[in-house]
Each structure stands twice: as C-alpha cells, then as structure tokens.
C-alpha positions in Angstrom: 0.0 0.0 0.0 1.0 3.7 -0.4 2.1 5.8 2.5 3.5 9.3 2.9 6.6 8.8 5.1 8.9 11.0 7.1 12.4 9.4 6.6 14.5 12.2 8.0 14.0 15.3 10.2 13.1 18.4 8.1 10.5 20.2 6.1 8.0 19.0 3.5 10.8 18.2 1.1 11.9 15.3 3.3 8.6 13.4 2.8 8.5 10.5 0.5 5.6 8.5 -1.0 6.5 4.8 -0.6 5.1 1.3 -0.7 4.8 -0.5 2.6 3.1 -3.7 3.8 -0.5 -3.3 4.9 -0.9 -3.6 8.7 -2.8 -6.3 10.6 -5.1 -5.3 13.5 -4.1 -6.3 17.0 -6.6 -7.2 19.7 -8.8 -4.1 20.4 -7.8 -2.5 17.0 -9.6 -1.9 13.8 -8.1 -1.6 10.3 -9.4 1.4 8.4 -9.2 2.1 4.7 -8.4 5.8 4.8 -10.5 8.1 2.6 -9.3 11.5 3.9 -6.7 12.9 6.3 -6.6 16.5 7.6 -3.4 18.4 8.2 -2.6 20.4 11.3 0.3 22.6 12.3 1.8 20.0 14.7 2.2 17.8 11.6 4.9 20.2 10.4 6.5 20.1 13.9 6.5 16.3 14.1 8.4 15.8 10.9 11.0 18.3 12.1 11.4 16.6 15.4 10.1 19.6 17.2 6.9 18.2 18.7 6.1 16.5 22.0 5.8 13.1 20.2 8.8 11.7 18.2 7.8 8.5 16.5 10.4 6.1 15.3 11.2 6.6 11.6 10.1 6.0 9.0 6.6 7.1 10.0 3.6 8.6 8.4 2.4 12.0 9.7 -1.2 13.0 10.0 -3.2 13.2 13.3 -6.8 12.8 12.0 -8.6 10.7 9.4 -11.8 9.3 8.2 -12.5 6.1 6.2 -14.1 2.7 6.2 -13.5 -0.2 8.6 -11.8 -3.0 6.6 -11.1 -5.5 9.4 -11.5 -5.8 13.2 -9.1 -7.3 15.7 -10.0 -9.7 18.5 -12.4 -8.4 21.1 -13.7 -5.5 19.0 -17.5 -5.4 19.3 -18.5 -1.8 18.4 -17.4 -1.8 14.8 -17.8 -4.1 11.8 -16.2 -4.1 8.3 -18.0 -1.5 6.2 -18.6 1.0 9.0 -17.8 4.6 8.2 -15.6 6.0 10.9 -13.4 8.9 11.9 -10.4 8.4 14.0 -7.5 10.2 15.9 -4.3 8.3 15.5 -2.2 11.5 16.4 0.2 10.4 13.7 0.1 7.8 10.9 -3.0 9.0 9.0 -1.3 9.6 5.6 -1.5 6.0 4.5 -4.0 3.9 2.5 -4.7 1.6 5.5 -4.1 2.1 9.2 -4.7 0.0 12.4 -5.9 2.0 15.4 -7.4 1.4 18.8 -11.2 1.1 18.5 -11.5 3.6 21.4 -10.0 6.3 19.2 -12.7 5.9 16.5 -16.2 7.3 16.2 -18.9 6.0 13.9 -19.6 8.5 11.1 -23.1 9.4 10.0 -23.8 9.0 6.2 -24.6 12.7 5.9 -21.0 13.7 6.9 -18.5 13.6 4.1 -15.1 12.0 4.7 -13.4 15.4 4.1 -15.5 17.3 6.6 -15.1 14.4 9.2 -11.4 14.4 8.8 -11.3 18.2 9.4 -13.6 18.1 12.4 -11.6 16.2 15.0 -8.3 18.0 15.9 -9.2 21.6 15.2 -12.7 21.6 16.6 -11.8 19.1 19.3 -9.0 21.3 20.5 -11.2 24.4 20.4 -14.1 22.7 22.1 -11.9 21.2 24.8 -10.1 24.5 25.3 -13.2 26.7 25.5 -15.5 24.5 27.5 -13.3 22.2 29.6 -10.2 24.4 30.1 -11.7 27.9 29.6 -15.1 27.4 31.3 -16.7 29.6 28.7 -20.3 30.7 29.2 -22.7 32.7 27.1 -21.8 36.4 27.1 -18.1 35.9 27.6 -15.8 38.1 25.5 -13.4 35.8 23.7 -10.2 37.0 21.9 -8.9 34.5 19.4 -5.3 34.9 18.1 -4.6 33.2 14.7 -8.3 33.3 14.1 -8.2 32.1 10.5 -6.2 29.0 11.1 -7.7 25.5 11.6 -8.0 25.8 15.4 -8.6 29.5 15.4 -11.5 29.5 13.0 -13.0 26.6 14.9 -12.7 28.5 18.1 -14.4 31.5 16.5 -17.3 29.4 15.2 -17.8 27.5 18.5 -17.5 30.5 20.8 -20.1 32.3 18.6 -22.4 29.2 18.6 -22.3 29.1 22.4 -23.2 32.8 22.8 -19.8 34.4 23.3 -18.8 37.7 21.7 -15.7 37.0 19.6 -12.9 39.3 18.5 -10.4 37.9 16.0 -6.7 38.6 15.9 -5.4 38.0 12.3 -2.5 38.9 10.0 -4.5 40.1 7.0 -7.9 41.7 6.2 -8.8 38.6 4.1 -8.3 36.4 7.2 -10.3 38.9 9.3 -13.2 38.7 6.9 -13.1 34.9 7.0 -13.3 35.1 10.8 -16.2 37.5 10.6 -18.0 35.1 8.2 -17.7 32.4 10.9 -19.1 34.6 13.7 -16.4 37.1 14.9 -17.9 40.5 15.8 -14.8 42.3 14.6 -11.1 41.7 14.0 -7.7 43.3 14.6 -4.8 43.0 12.2 -1.8 42.0 14.2 1.8 42.2 13.1 3.8 39.1 12.4 7.1 38.1 13.9 9.1 39.9 16.6 7.8 43.3 17.8 9.4 45.7 20.3 7.8 46.8 23.5 6.4 50.0 22.1 4.6 48.1 19.3 3.4 45.5 21.8 1.7 48.3 23.8 0.1 49.6 20.6 -1.2 46.1 19.7 -2.6 45.8 23.2 -4.4 49.1 22.8 -5.8 48.1 19.4 -7.1 44.9 20.9 -8.7 46.7 23.8 -10.4 49.1 21.4 -12.0 46.2 19.5 -13.1 44.3 22.7 -16.4 45.0 24.3 -15.6 47.0 27.5 -12.0 47.0 26.5 -11.4 43.6 28.1 -11.5 39.9 27.3 -12.7 37.0 29.5 -10.9 34.3 27.5 -7.9 34.6 25.2 -7.4 31.7 22.8 -3.7 31.8 21.7 -2.8 29.7 18.7 0.1 32.0 17.8 2.4 32.7 20.8 5.5 34.9 20.3 5.3 38.6 20.9 1.5 38.7 20.6 0.9 36.7 23.8 1.8 39.5 26.2 -0.4 42.2 24.5 -3.3 39.7 24.4 -2.9 38.7 28.1 -3.0 42.4 29.1 -6.6 42.6 27.8 -7.8 39.9 30.2 -10.4 40.9 32.8 -10.2 39.9 36.5 -10.2 36.1 36.7 -9.8 35.8 33.0 -8.4 32.7 31.3 -5.5 32.6 28.8 -5.5 29.4 26.8 -2.2 28.2 25.4 -2.8 26.1 22.3 0.2 26.7 20.2 3.1 29.0 19.5 4.3 28.9 15.9 5.7 32.4 16.4 7.8 31.2 19.3 7.3 30.2 22.9 6.3 33.5 24.7 7.9 34.9 27.8 5.2 36.4 30.0 6.0 38.5 33.1 4.7 36.8 36.2 3.3 40.0 37.5 0.6 40.1 34.8 -1.4 37.0 35.9 -0.8 38.2 39.5 -2.3 41.6 39.0 -5.3 40.3 37.1 -5.7 37.1 39.2 -6.0 35.4 35.9 -5.1 31.8 34.8 -2.8 30.6 32.1 -4.0 27.2 31.1 -2.5 24.7 28.6 -4.8 23.0 26.1 -3.3 19.7 24.8 -6.2 17.9 23.1 -3.9 15.2 21.7 -3.0 14.0 25.2 -6.5 14.6 26.6 -8.1 12.1 24.1 -5.9 9.3 25.4 -6.3 10.2 29.1 -10.1 10.6 29.0 -11.6 8.4 26.3 -15.2 9.2 27.5 -14.6 12.9 27.3 -13.2 12.4 23.8 -16.4 10.6 22.7 -18.6 13.2 24.4 -16.8 16.0 22.5 -17.2 14.1 19.2 -20.9 13.5 19.8 -21.4 17.2 20.5 -19.5 18.3 17.5 -21.2 15.9 15.1 -24.6 17.1 16.5 -23.6 20.7 16.0 -22.5 19.9 12.4 -25.8 18.0 11.7 -27.8 21.0 12.9 -25.8 23.6 11.0 -24.2 25.3 14.0 -20.7 24.5 12.8 -19.2 23.7 9.4 -15.5 23.0 9.0 -14.0 25.2 6.3 -11.8 23.3 3.8 -9.1 25.6 2.4 -8.0 22.9 -0.1 -8.1 19.2 -0.7 -5.1 17.5 -2.3 -4.7 14.0 -3.6 -2.2 11.8 -1.8 0.4 12.2 -4.5 0.4 16.0 -3.8 0.8 15.6 0.0 4.2 17.4 -0.1 2.5 20.4 -1.7 -0.2 20.4 1.1 2.5 20.5 3.7 4.4 23.3 1.9 1.2 25.4 1.7 0.6 24.9 5.5 4.1 26.0 6.2 3.6 29.2 4.2 0.8 30.1 6.6 -1.6 30.9 3.8 -4.5 28.5 4.4 -7.8 29.8 5.8 -9.3 26.8 7.5 -8.2 23.2 7.0 -6.0 21.5 4.4 -7.2 18.0 3.6 -5.4 15.1 1.8 -7.7 12.6 0.0 -6.5 9.0 -0.1 
C-alpha cells in the first residue's frame, strides 16, 4: 500500500511516498481504509522533530482521518467491516490503511463527508476542549482568538459564537479577518507578524482593547504565541483565562506580575493527550461536534483538498501560513 513517510527530520521536502506492507489489527484495534486525512500545524513540527511526540522513523504524519473499517481485531464489538468512521491516531494518517485502537474511533453518519469528518476532530476538538473544559466559557463571555483564520482559530471563533460568546479575531490580514467574521467574529484586529518591540506591543494591546467590548476579554485563545501573547494577556479581565494552544511564532515569555495583577489563569490545552487520558470525554466531545454539524451550527472550512500524491504540496502550503481553514489530503 502507499504511504507518505517522514524518513529524516526536516521540512515538507523530506517526505516520500513509498510502498509499505498493509498492517494487521491487534486485539482491540480496527483496520481502516483511509479516505481523507486532515493536516494540522503539529504535523509540520512532528516531521521536524520539534513536537512532543517523536515517532520512530520511518513514520507517516497525520493526526486525524476518516474512512471505512476494513477488518477488526480480536475483542472489538463496536465496529464491523464496512462501517464509516473517523479516528484520531495522532500520527500515521497519511496511509492507505491504518490500524488504530477502536476507542480512538467514532462512527460517522452517512450525511457527513469524509473530508469534513477528517477536518472536524483535531481543530474543533481542540477548540471545544479549550473553550469548555479548560476555559469554562459561558454565554456572554468576551473571547479573543489569536490566529483566528487557522484551523483551530477558525473553529474557536465558530464554536464560541455558537455558544453565545462575543468574539474578536486577531489575524494577520484583512482577508483572514473577513473569513473570521463570516464564521461569527464580531470584529477583527490585524496584528503584526514576527518579533515586535515593547512600544509596538503596547500599541497592539491598545488596538485589541479598542476592539473588545468594554476594553477587556474574559478568555484569550492563543494559537500564535510569540510577541502577541503579552499584549493579548494584558486585555484579560479579572479572573480571565489565557488558553495556550500553540506557538508557531515562538514560545512566549510572560512576566509573572501580569497574571498576579489580574488574578487570571494561564492554562494549557493539549487535546492530543486529553483524548488518550479521558476516552469518554473524547467521545462526548465528538458526539457534541457531530450534532452541531448536523444542525448547521458549525461547518469546517476546507481551504483545499489535495490527492495523496500531492501531500508534499499540502505540507508546503501549510508551512507558508496561507491556508484559511483546513488542508485535507484525500487518499
């Protein structure tokens, strides 16, 4: 079978499409014929050996997929060959067939396309877990989302709006800001990229305050990191929550006096680990998200879908930071 493999640490150019033997399911596993896999920023990190997980090479990247059960291992009772499913392997999705623990799968309704299902799990799962479980969001909260046009950012905008929060989007371009508004953001602020000095950071913080209702946020969803984290944290209201989801712009340095003065929390959001530690919570989240999709409250935006032979191009486009929404690879 065909697989997209990371054979050496590095960028998209290090990926190879190779032939490997199809796997056999172990007890408790199902084998899935993959139909679609969605890309996420951690996929870039994992092939560069910069992520929390470092699989033994060669390995296939790709954290989320959808497809059809082909074979079940000993003891599996919840799935049968022919079942449509979505699954979270965390890596290994860019293959024609994969074996995965049945507990990491979810049956897929016929009305949900394979592409949408693949795009739903990591981005929306992360945003849902962050906003509800880690952020304690409630209707009426003021939510600031940094990187609001990316996969997780756009999902956070859509979910926060669906749950009755008021959303302000931090983006790098007006095009991305309009995309966030189309998904429910009340307004947006164009934030600078890369390193910014203290004076500029103060200006960014003031721009964010001007956009926020009452000049404050109750929750910050940070998918960017770097020098934007400080200005965003300064907008938090008393007892606010700062959600650390990712830092493609660099790991931020935040003065300890800021959370002290605001009595606010800085909370990590690691959905990839949470799904393993609390399988029931993972299933509940997926049930909720599938229901919200079925009722039209959310709809994953697919930036582009590439065939498997163009997977390297899909990774390269992600690395450029241009996608608005999700990049999907069809198998």
